[in-house]
Gaussian input, Z-matrix of N, CA and C with variables (Angstrom, degrees):
# hf/3-21g

backbone

0 1
 N
 C     1     B1
 C     2     B2     1     A1
 N     3     B3     2     A2     1     D1
 C     4     B4     3     A3     2     D2
 C     5     B5     4     A4     3     D3
 N     6     B6     5     A5     4     D4
 C     7     B7     6     A6     5     D5
 C     8     B8     7     A7     6     D6
 N     9     B9     8     A8     7     D7
 C    10    B10     9     A9     8     D8
 C    11    B11    10    A10     9     D9
 N    12    B12    11    A11    10    D10
 C    13    B13    12    A12    11    D11
 C    14    B14    13    A13    12    D12
 N    15    B15    14    A14    13    D13
 C    16    B16    15    A15    14    D14
 C    17    B17    16    A16    15    D15
 N    18    B18    17    A17    16    D16
 C    19    B19    18    A18    17    D17
 C    20    B20    19    A19    18    D18
 N    21    B21    20    A20    19    D19
 C    22    B22    21    A21    20    D20
 C    23    B23    22    A22    21    D21
 N    24    B24    23    A23    22    D22
 C    25    B25    24    A24    23    D23
 C    26    B26    25    A25    24    D24
 N    27    B27    26    A26    25    D25
 C    28    B28    27    A27    26    D26
 C    29    B29    28    A28    27    D27
 N    30    B30    29    A29    28    D28
 C    31    B31    30    A30    29    D29
 C    32    B32    31    A31    30    D30
 N    33    B33    32    A32    31    D31
 C    34    B34    33    A33    32    D32
 C    35    B35    34    A34    33    D33
 N    36    B36    35    A35    34    D34
 C    37    B37    36    A36    35    D35
 C    38    B38    37    A37    36    D36
 N    39    B39    38    A38    37    D37
 C    40    B40    39    A39    38    D38
 C    41    B41    40    A40    39    D39
 N    42    B42    41    A41    40    D40
 C    43    B43    42    A42    41    D41
 C    44    B44    43    A43    42    D42
 N    45    B45    44    A44    43    D43
 C    46    B46    45    A45    44    D44
 C    47    B47    46    A46    45    D45
 N    48    B48    47    A47    46    D46
 C    49    B49    48    A48    47    D47
 C    50    B50    49    A49    48    D48
 N    51    B51    50    A50    49    D49
 C    52    B52    51    A51    50    D50
 C    53    B53    52    A52    51    D51
 N    54    B54    53    A53    52    D52
 C    55    B55    54    A54    53    D53
 C    56    B56    55    A55    54    D54
 N    57    B57    56    A56    55    D55
 C    58    B58    57    A57    56    D56
 C    59    B59    58    A58    57    D57
 N    60    B60    59    A59    58    D58
 C    61    B61    60    A60    59    D59
 C    62    B62    61    A61    60    D60
 N    63    B63    62    A62    61    D61
 C    64    B64    63    A63    62    D62
 C    65    B65    64    A64    63    D63
 N    66    B66    65    A65    64    D64
 C    67    B67    66    A66    65    D65
 C    68    B68    67    A67    66    D66
 N    69    B69    68    A68    67    D67
 C    70    B70    69    A69    68    D68
 C    71    B71    70    A70    69    D69
 N    72    B72    71    A71    70    D70
 C    73    B73    72    A72    71    D71
 C    74    B74    73    A73    72    D72
 N    75    B75    74    A74    73    D73
 C    76    B76    75    A75    74    D74
 C    77    B77    76    A76    75    D75
 N    78    B78    77    A77    76    D76
 C    79    B79    78    A78    77    D77
 C    80    B80    79    A79    78    D78
 N    81    B81    80    A80    79    D79
 C    82    B82    81    A81    80    D80
 C    83    B83    82    A82    81    D81
 N    84    B84    83    A83    82    D82
 C    85    B85    84    A84    83    D83
 C    86    B86    85    A85    84    D84
 N    87    B87    86    A86    85    D85
 C    88    B88    87    A87    86    D86
 C    89    B89    88    A88    87    D87
 N    90    B90    89    A89    88    D88
 C    91    B91    90    A90    89    D89
 C    92    B92    91    A91    90    D90
 N    93    B93    92    A92    91    D91
 C    94    B94    93    A93    92    D92
 C    95    B95    94    A94    93    D93
 N    96    B96    95    A95    94    D94
 C    97    B97    96    A96    95    D95
 C    98    B98    97    A97    96    D96
 N    99    B99    98    A98    97    D97
 C   100   B100    99    A99    98    D98
 C   101   B101   100   A100    99    D99
 N   102   B102   101   A101   100   D100
 C   103   B103   102   A102   101   D101
 C   104   B104   103   A103   102   D102
 N   105   B105   104   A104   103   D103
 C   106   B106   105   A105   104   D104
 C   107   B107   106   A106   105   D105
 N   108   B108   107   A107   106   D106
 C   109   B109   108   A108   107   D107
 C   110   B110   109   A109   108   D108
 N   111   B111   110   A110   109   D109
 C   112   B112   111   A111   110   D110
 C   113   B113   112   A112   111   D111
 N   114   B114   113   A113   112   D112
 C   115   B115   114   A114   113   D113
 C   116   B116   115   A115   114   D114
 N   117   B117   116   A116   115   D115
 C   118   B118   117   A117   116   D116
 C   119   B119   118   A118   117   D117
 N   120   B120   119   A119   118   D118
 C   121   B121   120   A120   119   D119
 C   122   B122   121   A121   120   D120
 N   123   B123   122   A122   121   D121
 C   124   B124   123   A123   122   D122
 C   125   B125   124   A124   123   D123
 N   126   B126   125   A125   124   D124
 C   127   B127   126   A126   125   D125
 C   128   B128   127   A127   126   D126
 N   129   B129   128   A128   127   D127
 C   130   B130   129   A129   128   D128
 C   131   B131   130   A130   129   D129
 N   132   B132   131   A131   130   D130
 C   133   B133   132   A132   131   D131
 C   134   B134   133   A133   132   D132
 N   135   B135   134   A134   133   D133
 C   136   B136   135   A135   134   D134
 C   137   B137   136   A136   135   D135
 N   138   B138   137   A137   136   D136
 C   139   B139   138   A138   137   D137
 C   140   B140   139   A139   138   D138
 N   141   B141   140   A140   139   D139
 C   142   B142   141   A141   140   D140
 C   143   B143   142   A142   141   D141
 N   144   B144   143   A143   142   D142
 C   145   B145   144   A144   143   D143
 C   146   B146   145   A145   144   D144
 N   147   B147   146   A146   145   D145
 C   148   B148   147   A147   146   D146
 C   149   B149   148   A148   147   D147
 N   150   B150   149   A149   148   D148
 C   151   B151   150   A150   149   D149
 C   152   B152   151   A151   150   D150
 N   153   B153   152   A152   151   D151
 C   154   B154   153   A153   152   D152
 C   155   B155   154   A154   153   D153
 N   156   B156   155   A155   154   D154
 C   157   B157   156   A156   155   D155
 C   158   B158   157   A157   156   D156
 N   159   B159   158   A158   157   D157
 C   160   B160   159   A159   158   D158
 C   161   B161   160   A160   159   D159
 N   162   B162   161   A161   160   D160
 C   163   B163   162   A162   161   D161
 C   164   B164   163   A163   162   D162
 N   165   B165   164   A164   163   D163
 C   166   B166   165   A165   164   D164
 C   167   B167   166   A166   165   D165
 N   168   B168   167   A167   166   D166
 C   169   B169   168   A168   167   D167
 C   170   B170   169   A169   168   D168
 N   171   B171   170   A170   169   D169
 C   172   B172   171   A171   170   D170
 C   173   B173   172   A172   171   D171
 N   174   B174   173   A173   172   D172
 C   175   B175   174   A174   173   D173
 C   176   B176   175   A175   174   D174
 N   177   B177   176   A176   175   D175
 C   178   B178   177   A177   176   D176
 C   179   B179   178   A178   177   D177
 N   180   B180   179   A179   178   D178
 C   181   B181   180   A180   179   D179
 C   182   B182   181   A181   180   D180
 N   183   B183   182   A182   181   D181
 C   184   B184   183   A183   182   D182
 C   185   B185   184   A184   183   D183
 N   186   B186   185   A185   184   D184
 C   187   B187   186   A186   185   D185
 C   188   B188   187   A187   186   D186
 N   189   B189   188   A188   187   D187
 C   190   B190   189   A189   188   D188
 C   191   B191   190   A190   189   D189
 N   192   B192   191   A191   190   D190
 C   193   B193   192   A192   191   D191
 C   194   B194   193   A193   192   D192
 N   195   B195   194   A194   193   D193
 C   196   B196   195   A195   194   D194
 C   197   B197   196   A196   195   D195
 N   198   B198   197   A197   196   D196
 C   199   B199   198   A198   197   D197
 C   200   B200   199   A199   198   D198
 N   201   B201   200   A200   199   D199
 C   202   B202   201   A201   200   D200
 C   203   B203   202   A202   201   D201
 N   204   B204   203   A203   202   D202
 C   205   B205   204   A204   203   D203
 C   206   B206   205   A205   204   D204
 N   207   B207   206   A206   205   D205
 C   208   B208   207   A207   206   D206
 C   209   B209   208   A208   207   D207
 N   210   B210   209   A209   208   D208
 C   211   B211   210   A210   209   D209
 C   212   B212   211   A211   210   D210
 N   213   B213   212   A212   211   D211
 C   214   B214   213   A213   212   D212
 C   215   B215   214   A214   213   D213
 N   216   B216   215   A215   214   D214
 C   217   B217   216   A216   215   D215
 C   218   B218   217   A217   216   D216
 N   219   B219   218   A218   217   D217
 C   220   B220   219   A219   218   D218
 C   221   B221   220   A220   219   D219
 N   222   B222   221   A221   220   D220
 C   223   B223   222   A222   221   D221
 C   224   B224   223   A223   222   D222
 N   225   B225   224   A224   223   D223
 C   226   B226   225   A225   224   D224
 C   227   B227   226   A226   225   D225

   B1=1.5325
   B2=1.5040
   B3=1.3010
   B4=1.4410
   B5=1.5014
   B6=1.3540
   B7=1.4205
   B8=1.5358
   B9=1.2924
   B10=1.4662
   B11=1.5582
   B12=1.2696
   B13=1.5080
   B14=1.5628
   B15=1.3526
   B16=1.4545
   B17=1.5445
   B18=1.3870
   B19=1.4756
   B20=1.5015
   B21=1.2905
   B22=1.4361
   B23=1.4874
   B24=1.3833
   B25=1.4494
   B26=1.5389
   B27=1.2946
   B28=1.4767
   B29=1.5580
   B30=1.2610
   B31=1.4811
   B32=1.5057
   B33=1.3631
   B34=1.4336
   B35=1.5140
   B36=1.3179
   B37=1.4770
   B38=1.5396
   B39=1.3499
   B40=1.3990
   B41=1.5178
   B42=1.3505
   B43=1.4438
   B44=1.4988
   B45=1.3608
   B46=1.3913
   B47=1.5149
   B48=1.3884
   B49=1.4120
   B50=1.5077
   B51=1.3106
   B52=1.4545
   B53=1.5806
   B54=1.3479
   B55=1.4277
   B56=1.5367
   B57=1.2615
   B58=1.4785
   B59=1.5363
   B60=1.2921
   B61=1.3970
   B62=1.5553
   B63=1.3318
   B64=1.4565
   B65=1.5295
   B66=1.2766
   B67=1.4871
   B68=1.4927
   B69=1.3531
   B70=1.4314
   B71=1.5660
   B72=1.3774
   B73=1.4347
   B74=1.6057
   B75=1.2691
   B76=1.4765
   B77=1.5772
   B78=1.3518
   B79=1.4978
   B80=1.5031
   B81=1.3371
   B82=1.4085
   B83=1.4821
   B84=1.3027
   B85=1.4679
   B86=1.5541
   B87=1.3616
   B88=1.4368
   B89=1.4805
   B90=1.3569
   B91=1.4212
   B92=1.6174
   B93=1.3214
   B94=1.4661
   B95=1.5214
   B96=1.3729
   B97=1.4717
   B98=1.4488
   B99=1.3270
   B100=1.4825
   B101=1.4514
   B102=1.3844
   B103=1.4302
   B104=1.5437
   B105=1.3701
   B106=1.5193
   B107=1.4907
   B108=1.3189
   B109=1.4573
   B110=1.5702
   B111=1.3183
   B112=1.4375
   B113=1.5770
   B114=1.3696
   B115=1.4762
   B116=1.5034
   B117=1.3106
   B118=1.5523
   B119=1.5121
   B120=1.2728
   B121=1.4479
   B122=1.5408
   B123=1.3659
   B124=1.4256
   B125=1.4969
   B126=1.3315
   B127=1.4581
   B128=1.5005
   B129=1.3322
   B130=1.4547
   B131=1.5168
   B132=1.3444
   B133=1.4685
   B134=1.5217
   B135=1.2933
   B136=1.4792
   B137=1.5240
   B138=1.3541
   B139=1.4654
   B140=1.5294
   B141=1.3755
   B142=1.4283
   B143=1.5159
   B144=1.3847
   B145=1.4394
   B146=1.5942
   B147=1.3635
   B148=1.4436
   B149=1.4404
   B150=1.3926
   B151=1.4867
   B152=1.5330
   B153=1.3071
   B154=1.5019
   B155=1.5258
   B156=1.3789
   B157=1.4140
   B158=1.5030
   B159=1.3710
   B160=1.4659
   B161=1.6197
   B162=1.3270
   B163=1.5263
   B164=1.4761
   B165=1.3452
   B166=1.4208
   B167=1.5686
   B168=1.3441
   B169=1.4254
   B170=1.4495
   B171=1.3240
   B172=1.5307
   B173=1.4973
   B174=1.3337
   B175=1.4449
   B176=1.5958
   B177=1.2954
   B178=1.4223
   B179=1.5653
   B180=1.3421
   B181=1.4691
   B182=1.5173
   B183=1.3305
   B184=1.4359
   B185=1.5493
   B186=1.3248
   B187=1.4148
   B188=1.5382
   B189=1.3083
   B190=1.4771
   B191=1.5562
   B192=1.3322
   B193=1.4641
   B194=1.5807
   B195=1.3207
   B196=1.4778
   B197=1.5213
   B198=1.2702
   B199=1.4936
   B200=1.5281
   B201=1.3701
   B202=1.4434
   B203=1.5749
   B204=1.2964
   B205=1.4188
   B206=1.5284
   B207=1.2892
   B208=1.5017
   B209=1.5279
   B210=1.3249
   B211=1.4186
   B212=1.5473
   B213=1.2871
   B214=1.4969
   B215=1.5230
   B216=1.2590
   B217=1.4583
   B218=1.5274
   B219=1.3662
   B220=1.4764
   B221=1.5624
   B222=1.2693
   B223=1.4519
   B224=1.5392
   B225=1.3448
   B226=1.4802
   B227=1.4652
   A1=104.42
   A2=114.98
   A3=119.89
   A4=116.96
   A5=117.86
   A6=122.79
   A7=111.55
   A8=117.26
   A9=119.51
   A10=108.71
   A11=112.89
   A12=120.66
   A13=112.86
   A14=115.66
   A15=119.45
   A16=106.81
   A17=112.01
   A18=116.69
   A19=110.66
   A20=119.89
   A21=123.48
   A22=109.11
   A23=117.56
   A24=125.76
   A25=111.32
   A26=114.67
   A27=123.03
   A28=109.68
   A29=117.69
   A30=119.57
   A31=111.35
   A32=114.06
   A33=118.55
   A34=114.33
   A35=115.87
   A36=121.50
   A37=109.49
   A38=115.83
   A39=123.87
   A40=111.15
   A41=115.38
   A42=123.15
   A43=111.69
   A44=115.50
   A45=130.86
   A46=113.12
   A47=119.72
   A48=121.88
   A49=118.16
   A50=120.15
   A51=119.61
   A52=111.78
   A53=116.07
   A54=119.84
   A55=110.21
   A56=115.83
   A57=116.98
   A58=113.14
   A59=117.62
   A60=122.27
   A61=111.02
   A62=115.41
   A63=120.35
   A64=111.11
   A65=114.08
   A66=119.22
   A67=112.05
   A68=118.24
   A69=121.71
   A70=110.29
   A71=116.06
   A72=119.57
   A73=111.95
   A74=115.21
   A75=119.38
   A76=112.58
   A77=111.20
   A78=118.85
   A79=109.17
   A80=121.24
   A81=128.22
   A82=111.69
   A83=121.72
   A84=124.51
   A85=107.28
   A86=113.65
   A87=118.69
   A88=113.71
   A89=118.40
   A90=125.91
   A91=107.36
   A92=113.66
   A93=118.26
   A94=112.32
   A95=115.97
   A96=116.62
   A97=112.99
   A98=117.04
   A99=124.69
   A100=110.43
   A101=115.66
   A102=121.81
   A103=106.40
   A104=111.89
   A105=119.93
   A106=106.43
   A107=118.51
   A108=122.32
   A109=109.55
   A110=114.94
   A111=119.58
   A112=107.40
   A113=115.55
   A114=120.87
   A115=106.78
   A116=111.48
   A117=118.85
   A118=109.53
   A119=118.31
   A120=120.90
   A121=110.98
   A122=118.61
   A123=120.56
   A124=114.01
   A125=121.83
   A126=126.07
   A127=112.66
   A128=114.46
   A129=116.39
   A130=114.39
   A131=115.04
   A132=118.69
   A133=113.86
   A134=114.46
   A135=122.13
   A136=109.18
   A137=113.82
   A138=119.93
   A139=114.56
   A140=115.49
   A141=119.96
   A142=112.42
   A143=116.34
   A144=120.12
   A145=108.28
   A146=115.51
   A147=118.87
   A148=115.59
   A149=112.37
   A150=118.89
   A151=110.15
   A152=117.06
   A153=121.84
   A154=112.16
   A155=118.04
   A156=121.72
   A157=112.16
   A158=117.46
   A159=119.47
   A160=109.51
   A161=115.72
   A162=117.73
   A163=113.97
   A164=115.83
   A165=122.40
   A166=112.82
   A167=116.19
   A168=120.69
   A169=111.44
   A170=118.19
   A171=121.76
   A172=106.55
   A173=112.88
   A174=121.29
   A175=103.69
   A176=120.04
   A177=123.33
   A178=107.57
   A179=117.53
   A180=118.82
   A181=107.69
   A182=114.31
   A183=119.98
   A184=110.06
   A185=114.51
   A186=120.58
   A187=109.29
   A188=114.90
   A189=122.10
   A190=107.57
   A191=117.00
   A192=120.65
   A193=105.65
   A194=116.33
   A195=118.47
   A196=112.75
   A197=116.32
   A198=118.88
   A199=116.72
   A200=115.02
   A201=123.61
   A202=106.69
   A203=116.25
   A204=122.13
   A205=110.24
   A206=115.70
   A207=123.72
   A208=110.61
   A209=117.03
   A210=121.89
   A211=110.34
   A212=116.55
   A213=120.86
   A214=105.03
   A215=118.19
   A216=125.29
   A217=108.71
   A218=115.16
   A219=120.43
   A220=110.32
   A221=113.35
   A222=122.24
   A223=106.60
   A224=115.88
   A225=122.26
   A226=112.87
   D1=132.29
   D2=175.34
   D3=-124.34
   D4=3.45
   D5=177.38
   D6=-93.99
   D7=111.74
   D8=177.76
   D9=-152.33
   D10=160.29
   D11=-176.25
   D12=-96.06
   D13=-36.10
   D14=-176.75
   D15=-141.43
   D16=148.08
   D17=178.83
   D18=-120.57
   D19=139.41
   D20=177.61
   D21=-131.22
   D22=122.99
   D23=177.59
   D24=-96.51
   D25=111.01
   D26=179.06
   D27=-110.00
   D28=13.84
   D29=-179.67
   D30=-62.33
   D31=135.66
   D32=179.66
   D33=91.59
   D34=-8.63
   D35=179.06
   D36=-99.23
   D37=142.63
   D38=179.00
   D39=-104.70
   D40=161.02
   D41=177.09
   D42=-51.41
   D43=131.16
   D44=16.32
   D45=-104.90
   D46=10.99
   D47=-171.84
   D48=-61.32
   D49=-35.75
   D50=177.12
   D51=-60.32
   D52=-43.40
   D53=-179.11
   D54=-70.24
   D55=-42.47
   D56=179.83
   D57=-63.44
   D58=-40.88
   D59=177.52
   D60=-67.07
   D61=-37.09
   D62=176.83
   D63=-64.51
   D64=-44.74
   D65=177.58
   D66=-58.33
   D67=-44.36
   D68=-179.00
   D69=-65.53
   D70=-43.78
   D71=-179.51
   D72=-65.17
   D73=-41.03
   D74=178.71
   D75=-59.67
   D76=-38.82
   D77=178.16
   D78=-55.76
   D79=-39.39
   D80=-175.70
   D81=-76.00
   D82=-9.27
   D83=-169.95
   D84=-101.98
   D85=160.87
   D86=172.59
   D87=-87.86
   D88=159.56
   D89=178.69
   D90=-57.96
   D91=131.40
   D92=175.86
   D93=99.03
   D94=-20.01
   D95=178.57
   D96=-74.60
   D97=156.58
   D98=-175.77
   D99=-112.69
   D100=133.39
   D101=177.78
   D102=-112.06
   D103=131.31
   D104=171.66
   D105=-99.99
   D106=117.07
   D107=178.13
   D108=-119.49
   D109=134.32
   D110=179.22
   D111=-116.68
   D112=143.42
   D113=-178.71
   D114=-148.79
   D115=156.01
   D116=173.73
   D117=-108.15
   D118=0.71
   D119=179.55
   D120=-86.48
   D121=113.50
   D122=-177.85
   D123=-62.49
   D124=-21.64
   D125=174.61
   D126=-69.30
   D127=-19.12
   D128=-178.62
   D129=-62.34
   D130=-25.12
   D131=178.55
   D132=-59.26
   D133=-46.63
   D134=-179.70
   D135=-74.71
   D136=-42.35
   D137=-178.25
   D138=-61.53
   D139=-46.67
   D140=-178.16
   D141=-73.64
   D142=-32.53
   D143=-179.91
   D144=-67.04
   D145=-43.13
   D146=176.52
   D147=-64.48
   D148=-49.26
   D149=-177.85
   D150=-58.26
   D151=-42.50
   D152=179.69
   D153=-59.70
   D154=-41.76
   D155=179.61
   D156=-66.69
   D157=-49.35
   D158=-172.25
   D159=-72.59
   D160=-21.11
   D161=176.76
   D162=-98.51
   D163=5.07
   D164=174.30
   D165=62.44
   D166=31.26
   D167=166.05
   D168=-96.64
   D169=168.34
   D170=-171.86
   D171=-110.50
   D172=116.64
   D173=171.10
   D174=-80.22
   D175=100.25
   D176=-173.50
   D177=-75.18
   D178=-44.43
   D179=177.45
   D180=-160.24
   D181=162.68
   D182=166.34
   D183=-154.08
   D184=148.82
   D185=-172.59
   D186=-148.59
   D187=158.66
   D188=179.59
   D189=-123.07
   D190=129.29
   D191=178.45
   D192=-142.26
   D193=113.98
   D194=174.51
   D195=60.37
   D196=34.70
   D197=177.69
   D198=83.50
   D199=4.44
   D200=179.62
   D201=-109.30
   D202=120.56
   D203=178.82
   D204=-99.95
   D205=127.31
   D206=-175.19
   D207=-115.03
   D208=126.26
   D209=-179.08
   D210=-121.27
   D211=142.35
   D212=173.04
   D213=-118.48
   D214=116.42
   D215=-174.31
   D216=-123.76
   D217=121.42
   D218=176.24
   D219=-97.85
   D220=128.56
   D221=-178.55
   D222=-69.90
   D223=132.20
   D224=174.20
   D225=-72.96

């Protein structure tokens, strides 16, 4: 996926910082906009998935490539 509105680099940060920074960035966005977030924390896969569900945002996709986890999240 290459279509997104805002990008957030959380590489090098450990739990819970990727989710906290994602939460802050999503609050600044409008409904329907897509955030691309990258992280090197393997725990962010579970954290972002869970956070998206409980906050009713849409985790459109996530992937791992060379230790970098990329998430596309659409704000509800």
